[in-house]
mmCIF file of the C-alpha atoms, coordinates in Angstrom:
data_MODEL
# 
_entry.id   MODEL 
# 
loop_
_atom_site.group_PDB 
_atom_site.id 
_atom_site.type_symbol 
_atom_site.label_atom_id 
_atom_site.label_alt_id 
_atom_site.label_comp_id 
_atom_site.label_asym_id 
_atom_site.label_entity_id 
_atom_site.label_seq_id 
_atom_site.pdbx_PDB_ins_code 
_atom_site.Cartn_x 
_atom_site.Cartn_y 
_atom_site.Cartn_z 
_atom_site.occupancy 
_atom_site.B_iso_or_equiv 
_atom_site.pdbx_formal_charge 
_atom_site.auth_seq_id 
_atom_site.auth_comp_id 
_atom_site.auth_asym_id 
_atom_site.auth_atom_id 
_atom_site.pdbx_PDB_model_num 
ATOM 1  C CA . MET A 1 1  ? -19.414 -10.348 -9.928 1.00 0.00 ? 1  MET A CA 1 
ATOM 2  C CA . ILE A 1 2  ? -15.995 -9.701  -8.419 1.00 0.00 ? 2  ILE A CA 1 
ATOM 3  C CA . GLU A 1 3  ? -17.485 -7.068  -6.101 1.00 0.00 ? 3  GLU A CA 1 
ATOM 4  C CA . SER A 1 4  ? -20.087 -9.499  -4.790 1.00 0.00 ? 4  SER A CA 1 
ATOM 5  C CA . ASP A 1 5  ? -17.386 -12.154 -4.257 1.00 0.00 ? 5  ASP A CA 1 
ATOM 6  C CA . LEU A 1 6  ? -15.280 -9.623  -2.346 1.00 0.00 ? 6  LEU A CA 1 
ATOM 7  C CA . ALA A 1 7  ? -18.252 -8.603  -0.231 1.00 0.00 ? 7  ALA A CA 1 
ATOM 8  C CA . GLU A 1 8  ? -19.062 -12.240 0.543  1.00 0.00 ? 8  GLU A CA 1 
ATOM 9  C CA . ASN A 1 9  ? -15.447 -13.016 1.458  1.00 0.00 ? 9  ASN A CA 1 
ATOM 10 C CA . LEU A 1 10 ? -15.291 -9.945  3.702  1.00 0.00 ? 10 LEU A CA 1 
ATOM 11 C CA . ARG A 1 11 ? -18.576 -10.900 5.351  1.00 0.00 ? 11 ARG A CA 1 
ATOM 12 C CA . ARG A 1 12 ? -17.328 -14.425 6.053  1.00 0.00 ? 12 ARG A CA 1 
ATOM 13 C CA . ALA A 1 13 ? -13.974 -13.218 7.345  1.00 0.00 ? 13 ALA A CA 1 
ATOM 14 C CA . SER A 1 14 ? -15.521 -10.584 9.578  1.00 0.00 ? 14 SER A CA 1 
ATOM 15 C CA . SER A 1 15 ? -18.058 -13.058 10.930 1.00 0.00 ? 15 SER A CA 1 
ATOM 16 C CA . SER A 1 16 ? -15.341 -15.602 11.670 1.00 0.00 ? 16 SER A CA 1 
ATOM 17 C CA . PHE A 1 17 ? -13.101 -12.967 13.229 1.00 0.00 ? 17 PHE A CA 1 
ATOM 18 C CA . ARG A 1 18 ? -15.927 -11.662 15.383 1.00 0.00 ? 18 ARG A CA 1 
ATOM 19 C CA . ALA A 1 19 ? -16.857 -15.146 16.562 1.00 0.00 ? 19 ALA A CA 1 
ATOM 20 C CA . ASP A 1 20 ? -13.241 -15.880 17.482 1.00 0.00 ? 20 ASP A CA 1 
ATOM 21 C CA . ARG A 1 21 ? -12.864 -12.619 19.406 1.00 0.00 ? 21 ARG A CA 1 
ATOM 22 C CA . VAL A 1 22 ? -16.176 -13.016 21.226 1.00 0.00 ? 22 VAL A CA 1 
ATOM 23 C CA . SER A 1 23 ? -15.272 -16.598 22.141 1.00 0.00 ? 23 SER A CA 1 
ATOM 24 C CA . PHE A 1 24 ? -11.911 -15.413 23.416 1.00 0.00 ? 24 PHE A CA 1 
ATOM 25 C CA . ALA A 1 25 ? -13.487 -12.611 25.430 1.00 0.00 ? 25 ALA A CA 1 
ATOM 26 C CA . GLY A 1 26 ? -16.079 -14.951 26.871 1.00 0.00 ? 26 GLY A CA 1 
ATOM 27 C CA . ALA A 1 27 ? -13.507 -17.571 27.839 1.00 0.00 ? 27 ALA A CA 1 
ATOM 28 C CA . ARG A 1 28 ? -11.268 -14.989 29.444 1.00 0.00 ? 28 ARG A CA 1 
ATOM 29 C CA . ALA A 1 29 ? -14.153 -13.368 31.298 1.00 0.00 ? 29 ALA A CA 1 
ATOM 30 C CA . ARG A 1 30 ? -15.314 -16.736 32.635 1.00 0.00 ? 30 ARG A CA 1 
ATOM 31 C CA . HIS A 1 31 ? -11.849 -17.299 34.045 1.00 0.00 ? 31 HIS A CA 1 
ATOM 32 C CA . ARG A 1 32 ? -11.772 -13.764 35.470 1.00 0.00 ? 32 ARG A CA 1 
ATOM 33 C CA . ASP A 1 33 ? -8.488  -13.223 33.684 1.00 0.00 ? 33 ASP A CA 1 
ATOM 34 C CA . VAL A 1 34 ? -9.657  -10.397 31.491 1.00 0.00 ? 34 VAL A CA 1 
ATOM 35 C CA . SER A 1 35 ? -9.079  -6.798  32.459 1.00 0.00 ? 35 SER A CA 1 
ATOM 36 C CA . GLU A 1 36 ? -11.802 -4.206  32.057 1.00 0.00 ? 36 GLU A CA 1 
ATOM 37 C CA . THR A 1 37 ? -9.701  -2.406  29.429 1.00 0.00 ? 37 THR A CA 1 
ATOM 38 C CA . GLU A 1 38 ? -9.168  -5.615  27.456 1.00 0.00 ? 38 GLU A CA 1 
ATOM 39 C CA . TYR A 1 39 ? -12.865 -6.449  27.646 1.00 0.00 ? 39 TYR A CA 1 
ATOM 40 C CA . ARG A 1 40 ? -13.833 -2.986  26.365 1.00 0.00 ? 40 ARG A CA 1 
ATOM 41 C CA . HIS A 1 41 ? -11.321 -3.299  23.528 1.00 0.00 ? 41 HIS A CA 1 
ATOM 42 C CA . LEU A 1 42 ? -12.708 -6.689  22.493 1.00 0.00 ? 42 LEU A CA 1 
ATOM 43 C CA . ARG A 1 43 ? -16.264 -5.399  22.738 1.00 0.00 ? 43 ARG A CA 1 
ATOM 44 C CA . GLN A 1 44 ? -15.386 -2.422  20.525 1.00 0.00 ? 44 GLN A CA 1 
ATOM 45 C CA . GLU A 1 45 ? -13.897 -4.802  17.941 1.00 0.00 ? 45 GLU A CA 1 
ATOM 46 C CA . GLN A 1 46 ? -17.126 -6.805  18.019 1.00 0.00 ? 46 GLN A CA 1 
ATOM 47 C CA . ILE A 1 47 ? -19.213 -3.668  17.476 1.00 0.00 ? 47 ILE A CA 1 
ATOM 48 C CA . THR A 1 48 ? -16.955 -2.569  14.612 1.00 0.00 ? 48 THR A CA 1 
ATOM 49 C CA . MET A 1 49 ? -17.339 -5.942  12.895 1.00 0.00 ? 49 MET A CA 1 
ATOM 50 C CA . GLU A 1 50 ? -21.123 -5.787  13.309 1.00 0.00 ? 50 GLU A CA 1 
ATOM 51 C CA . ILE A 1 51 ? -21.150 -2.338  11.670 1.00 0.00 ? 51 ILE A CA 1 
ATOM 52 C CA . ILE A 1 52 ? -19.054 -3.634  8.748  1.00 0.00 ? 52 ILE A CA 1 
ATOM 53 C CA . GLU A 1 53 ? -21.350 -6.627  8.306  1.00 0.00 ? 53 GLU A CA 1 
ATOM 54 C CA . GLN A 1 54 ? -24.418 -4.382  8.354  1.00 0.00 ? 54 GLN A CA 1 
ATOM 55 C CA . SER A 1 55 ? -22.914 -2.007  5.804  1.00 0.00 ? 55 SER A CA 1 
ATOM 56 C CA . ILE A 1 56 ? -22.151 -4.966  3.529  1.00 0.00 ? 56 ILE A CA 1 
ATOM 57 C CA . ALA A 1 57 ? -25.709 -6.248  3.941  1.00 0.00 ? 57 ALA A CA 1 
ATOM 58 C CA . ASP A 1 58 ? -27.282 -2.886  3.109  1.00 0.00 ? 58 ASP A CA 1 
ATOM 59 C CA . GLY A 1 59 ? -24.847 -2.202  0.258  1.00 0.00 ? 59 GLY A CA 1 
ATOM 60 C CA . SER A 1 60 ? -23.200 0.893   1.723  1.00 0.00 ? 60 SER A CA 1 
ATOM 61 C CA . HIS A 1 61 ? -19.789 -0.747  2.210  1.00 0.00 ? 61 HIS A CA 1 
ATOM 62 C CA . PRO A 1 62 ? -17.306 0.046   -0.590 1.00 0.00 ? 62 PRO A CA 1 
ATOM 63 C CA . ALA A 1 63 ? -16.284 -3.644  -0.957 1.00 0.00 ? 63 ALA A CA 1 
# 
């Protein structure tokens, strides 16, 4: 039970974090204030969070 609660909390946190970072990246890109390096960094964070979420969903994450 604790493991499933941890997995759910991690999923929610990662989803929220990803949404915040994507929103930030999108807002910055729209204002042409974002550097290519910063954009790539934010995109990599988004991909990492998607991988974590997928591993939680398929049960391979150690949470």
